[in-house]
C-alpha positions, 0 to 999 in steps of 0.5 A: 291503176285508174278504172275507166269511165263507165260508157252509160256516164251521165253527162250534162244535158243539152236541148240536142239531149232533149231532142233524142230523147222524144226520137228514140234509136229504134226511130232514127235507125228506121228513118234511114231505111235501115233494119233494126237489129238488136244490136244497132239498137243496143249500139244507139241507144249507147252512143246517144246516152254516152259522155264520152267517145267509146272504144269498140271494145268498151262497146262491146263489155257494155253489150255483155254486160248489159245481156246483148248476144254480139259477136266482134264482127256484128258488132264492127258492122253495125258501127260502121252502117251507124257511121255511114248513116251518120247515126254516130261518129268514128276518132282516131284514138290512139293504138289504132283504135276508133272511138265512136260517139252518137251523131247529135244533129249534124251541125253538132260539131267538139274537138276531143282531148285524149291522154297519151298516158291512161286513154281516156277520150273527153269532149270539149264541146267549148271547141269546134274545129274549124276546117281551114279557109285557104284550100286550093281551088276545087277542094270542098271539106266535108268535114273537121276532127281535132283532137289534143293530145296530151295527160289528163289532171290524173296522169299530169298529176302523177297519184297512181300507175297508170297504164296506158291504152 
């Protein structure tokens, strides 16, 4: 069975990542007028440095592994607050579960690929979701998401027994 990718897996660094290194999670939370709680801080740091969107359970497991005490409700509230403040994004995942990723900057957008077999979600940096250009009069796009569904390379080869997530 394929194991999930670790939440802190390093990804290719961009200029946006260099900016984030100079603005700490603590500073970003404080700049939004929020309380800097240990859960908000740990979650935002994890999302800022993650290589792919994480589910609530993956974030909870990583917090527990790092020794950050939390409960499910506090984690849900921290994630909701980070999304409301524009510090994180929700992405529709499989089985009606949200996945979360850190926001590098408000203008940065990219698509995602979701493997319907193993549940892996991968960021597609070279592909931006484009909002519909022919909207009815008075309509205005605030955000657009593009999630492509299919099978990842491992599942497509059928090399391993993989259970759906």
